[in-house]
N, C-alpha and C positions, 0 to 999 in steps of 0.2 A: 503493500499498500502506499502511495505517495502523494505529498501537499504538493500543492499546486499554486504559488505563489504567482501575484500578479497586483497592479496599481491601480488607484484610482483617486479623482480628484474633488474635494471639499469644496464647499462653496466658496471660502475665503482664500483657494487657491491651495491649499496644504495637500501634498500629495500622500496618500494614506497605502499602509502596503497589507495584503488581506491575503490569505490561502484558504482553499477548498481542499477535505482530505475525508474520503470516504465515499458514500452514494447511499440515497433513501431522502425522507423529508426532510428538509433542511433545519438547522438548528444553528442560529448566529450566538458566539461568545460575546459577551461585551463587558473587557477587562479595563480598567483605566490605564493600570501602569504595570511594571515589571512585565511589558513581554518583549519579545524578538523572537518572530517566527522559525528563521534557522535555530538559535539557541533551543526555543521549546523542543524543537524534534528531536534535538538529540538529549535533551533534559531530562536526567530523571525525575525529577520532581514533576513532571507537566507530562510527558510521555505517556504514561501507562494510560492517563485518565482520558488524551486524547483518542488513544487505542480503543479504549471503550467504547468512546461514545459514536467514533466514526465505522465501527463494526456495523452500526444500525442505522445511523445519518448521515446527510452530508453536512459534517461541521464544518462549520465558518469562522475562522477568527482574524483579528486586524490587530495590528500594531497603532495603539493608540498615538496621537499627534504629539513630536517631542519624542517617541519610543522604538526602539528596533530599528526595522529596516523605512518606516516612516519618515517625514521631513523632521529632523532635529529644532532647526532654526525655526522658533515659532513663541511666541507670547502670550497667545491667549489660549489659556487651559479651562475657560467658563464652561459651564454647562451646557451652554446653548453651544460653544464649539465642541462639545465630546457627541451632542445630538447630529450635531452635522456632519462628522465624519460617521456615525453609524448608517445617516441616511445615505450617503454617498456610498459605502461600501453595499449596502442592498441594492439600492437602484445601480450599480454597475454589476451585480449579478441577476436582476430582474427577477428577485423574489415578490413573488406577489403576496405570499402567505408562510410564514413560517414560523416555529418557533423560538424566544429569545432568552438567552442565558445569562442575567447579570451579576458579573463574581465581584466582591467587596465595591469598590470604587465604582464599577462599573453597572453597579445596581439604581443607583438616580439615574442614569443615563438611560438604561433600559427601561425602568418605571417612565420618564417622560416620552421615549419615542412610542412606549406602547398605549399611552393616553392619547398621545396625536394621533397614532395610527392605529387604531383599533381594530380597522379593516383587514391589515396583514399581520397582525399579530395572533396566533393562534392558542399560544400557550407562554405563561413567564415565569423563569424559575428564577429564583433570587439564594446566590450563595454568599455567608458572611457581610452582608451589606448592612445600608443604613438609611435612613431617610435622610437624615442630618448629622454631619459630624461637627457642627460646631461646639457642640457640649465640651468638647477636648479642650477648648480653652475658655469656654465660663469660670473657670472658677480662676486662682493665682497659682495653684500649684499644676493646673491643667497647662496654662501660658508658661511655664516654669519648662516643663516639659517637651514642648513643644520647641520653644526654644532651642535648648539642648539637642533635641533630635536634628535639629534642622542644622543646628551648627556640624554634627558629629557628620551629615550627608554631605556638606558643603569640603569637607575636611578626609574625609574617609570611604568616599560612595563604593563600595566594589573592594575595598584595601583588605590586604590580608594580616592587615597589623589584628592581634587578638583581640583589642579593647573593642573598634569598630565591628569587628567580625561577629562579637558577642553579644553587645547592644542588641544589634537588627536579628541574631539569630532567639535571642529569647523572646523578643517580643512576637516575630513570625512563627515561629519553630520552636518552641522553648524546647520540645522533646527531640531535638535533630541530633542524629549520631554525626559523626567526622564527616562521612560521604556526602552526606544530605546538607551541611554547613559548606562544603567544597562546591556545592551545586549550586545553594542559594546564593551564594558571593559571585559565581560567576555570571547568574543569571542576574543580578543587580549591578555587574561590571560593564556587560554588552547591552544591558536594556537603555541606559539613559545616562546623561552626564547629572553630575549632584546638582546645577544649578536647575535643570531641568525638572529633576524631584522635586525641589523646591518649591519652585513657582507651583507645579502641581498640586503639592500639599497646601498652598495658599487657596489655593482655587476652591480646592475641598471643602476648606472650612465656610466659604461661601454657599455651597449646597441645602438647600431645605425644599424636600418634595414632599412634606408632609401634606400640604394640601391638593395634593395629585392623587392621594392614595386611596379615597373613597371615588376616585374616576376611573379606574384599573376596573375593565369589563372582563378580561379574559380570567379562564381557569389560572390559577397560581400558587403557585407551590414555594413555600419560604423555608430553608436549610440552614441552620445554626448552630455551632458547636458550644457548648456549654461552659466550656472554659477559655474561649476564644479572647486572646488579650488586647488583640489589635482592635477589634470592633466588639465591644460588649455584647453577650447574649441578649441582653432588654434589648437592644438597636433591632435585632430579630423579630424578639416578641411584637414590637412596635409596629414592624413591617406586616406581620401576620394579623394584629389585629386592627390597623387601618385600609388593607385592603379588603372589601369584601368578597366574603366566600373563600380566602385564604385559605390554603392548610400549611400547617407544621410542622416542621420535622427537624427536632431537636436531637444533636448528636454528641455523644461524648467527646472528650478530648480537649486540648487545649491547641494545639498547631493551628493557626490561622489558614497556612500552606500544611495539607496533609502531607505526609511522609510516604514512599512509596510502599512500605511495609506496613501502611496502616488500614486496616478493614473498612476504614471509612470511605475510602476510594471506591470500595464496589459497590457496597451500602447507597452512594449516591449515585452510579450510574445505574445500577438496579432501579432506585426509587425515579430515577428520569426517563425511564425504560418504561415503568410501567404510569407514571403520569400522562406521558406522551402518547401510549397506545389506548389509553382509554375515549372510546371514539372512535376510534380506526377503522376502516373498514377492513374486517377480516380478525380485527384483534382477540375475539372471544376462541378463534380456532386454537386448537391447541397444536403445539408445536410438538415434531416428531423428537424423539428421545435424542436419537443422533444428530440431530441440529442445534438440541440444547447444548450436548455437551462442548467443553472448550471454552466455556463462559459459567456464570455464577449460576446453581440450579439447587433447587430447595429440593429434598427427598422425603418423601412420607410412608411409613409401614404401617401397615395394620395387623393386628393379631388376634384372633378371636380366642375367647378364655374358653379353658377345659374341653378344646377338641375332642383329643384322645378318649376321654370321658366319656363325652357325648356319644361318640360312638360304640364305646361299649354299652351304654345304656339304652341308646336306641335302635344300635345295628346300622348298618351301613348305609342301606335306601333311606330312612327316615334323617340321620345324620346328614346326610349329601343334602338334605332338602335344606336343612338349616343354613348349612354352608351358603347354598344360592338364593336364600334371603340376604344374607350376609353379603354375597357378592352384589347382588342386587342393590342394598341400600349404599354401599362403597363406590359402587359404578354411576351413580345417579348421582352423588356428590361431586364425583370427578367431571361429569359431564355438565355439571353448573357451574364448577368453578373452574375451567379450563385446564384438567389435571392430565397427564399421559399415562395410561395405566402402563406399567415397563412388565410386570408378571405375575402369576399367582404364586403364592409361596405355598400352598398346600392348606395352610388355614388362615391366611390372609393375602393382602395384595399390597404389591410395591406400586408408588408412582413419582412422577416426578413432575416439577410445576417451574413456571417462566419465572412465576414470582412468590417470595415469600409471603406476603400478603392473601393470594389466592389459596397458599397451600395451608396455612393456619383457619382461613375462612373453611376451607374444604372439610379441616379435621373438625372444626367445631359444628361443622352441619352434621358429620358422620356420627359424632358420638350424640348429636340432639335427636337427628333420626332413628336410633337404636332408643335412647330414652324413650321414645313416644311410642316405638316398638314395645318394649317389654311392660309399658304404662297398660298400653291395649292387653297384653299377653295374660297380665294381672288381673284387669278387669274383665278379663274374658270377652273384650270386642273381636267385631271381626275384621279380617288383614286389611292393611289401607290400601286404596284406591289401587289398582295394577298389581297386587297381590293374587292369587289366585284361592278360593276358600278352603282349600286342600293344604295348604301351607301350615308349617310344623308353629303349635303354637308353644314356642320356647322361647324363653330370654335370651339375648344375647348380647355380650358383653364385650368389648373390646378396648385393647391398650394402641395406644397411636406413638408412633416416636418419630421426630423428623431430625432434618438437618441440611445445612447450607455448604456446596463444595462445587467441587468441578471434578466431576467424576469422571472416568475412561469410558468411550463408548465403544461397542464391540458388537454387532451382529441384533442389532437394538434393544440391548441391554446396557445395562451400567454397571459399573463394578470401581474398584477403590475404596480408600479410605473413607472417604465424604460418606458412602453407601453403608458401611461397616456401622460405623457413627448410628447412623439412622436405626440401623436394625440395634443394636445394643440400647440405643434408649429406648426404642419400643419395648424389647424384652424386659426392661428395669422398670417400667410403667406400670401400675396397677389397674387394673379393669376399670373403665372409665374414665382411665387419665390421658392428657395429652400432655409429652415432655418435647423439650426444646433447649438447644445451647444458645449462647448469649449472640453468636451472629444473626439465628433468626430474630430475638427479640430485637436485634438493631436494626434491621432490614424494614422491620416492620413496625419500627418506633413513631410514633404520631397518629396509627391509626387506628386507635381505641381498644387494642388489645388489652387483657390483664393479663401480668404474669406472677407468680408467686416462687421468688428466690429457693431453691432448694439446697443450696450449698453444694460444696466439691464433691461428687460423687465416683466411685469406682467403678470401670465399665469392665466386662471379660473382656481380656485381651488387649488393654490398651494399662501402658503403665503407669502413666499420668492421670491422676483423679480429674473428672471435667466438671463445670458447674452448670448444673441443671434448672430449669427452670418449668413448674407446670403453670400449663397455659388454661387460666380460668374459663371454663363455658359454661356452665350452670348459671340459671338468670335469678341474681339475688333475690331475697327475701321470700 
């Protein structure tokens, strides 16, 4: 996969470099600073996310004015100028309708464009962003911090002097290792001059798009890290509160620029896939397992309680009727939640999902369906609609285990550690339980699911204990 770099001209004559990579529906990234199209392509802090998005979308990136390959000799860094640059890129590509992804300082630009051109923006995504950053200098302490930062920028932008490096690293990536620090330093060095960065910072302090938030009309997803030291978590909550109907995805972690080894990158990509996929033609079609592999997949196992004793008690034929009822209930739920059945395990089913949210919804639907079945059995009620009147009136209780990972696909089956962990979690569950790991909880953060922390649990065949969460599915009260 290659990126294709081109140039366009903003309305004030500033040349803007932009790039496209991948194919599919267009997704335009709006990032105000720390951009360099060539460097980002090779930089381990940026490339993994670019690859993840461009596998499904035409990912459009551009260098802001004064940054990267765009014109460096500029003096106007105002919000209006930033919006004109975005307009120039979109018009140069002839995009009639697209999704807009505003990152950090690019958020206000994306919000302003979306309000002015609602007919062109289908979805709006905001990460680590804000409506106003003037709060930074509202206090004397904040003004002193800003002055100290601008002084360091002018004197040591991109420097290898430890004092400069540690200052910026501690702000943007407090958990960075030495490799990430080097990558960050290089991105700083090539992205812009210190004078340009200071001018850009100064312009940001004048930005205030709070009056525009109620005017955003397209579906919006706001993503923010709880411990972000550059843009406080409250700024993300303000965006999600002010934009009508906006969804809010809070993520753990302190790094404003997330690191290559952080699961948050995959979580964000998955959230974007799901958010942008809603309403698209064919989005409800379940993908083939072989097409899912190579990326993040959520795996679900069911296991029917007491299948062996059931056979001994009822005999083969009647026990098989009970199993067919189990299969019907599970498969109906898979169909309703776009799950792909991988195989039957004898007394359960293994399935995969493109979305952790869909997998959790399916797991809950399965448990509720069996609870309804069992209630009917206890009350002597007729079988549900679509079930033969001769169906066995036996209670059916199942365990469900979930995991998310990158399994190996072979001959329409999935293999590997991700699959084994899902099976072990299923085996550890009690009848009626749904057990999930932290990665599934994070992938579905902000979607309304309730989890109970069970602590670290030893799973058969794995040396290190793993933290498990029970998914609460029963109606409260």
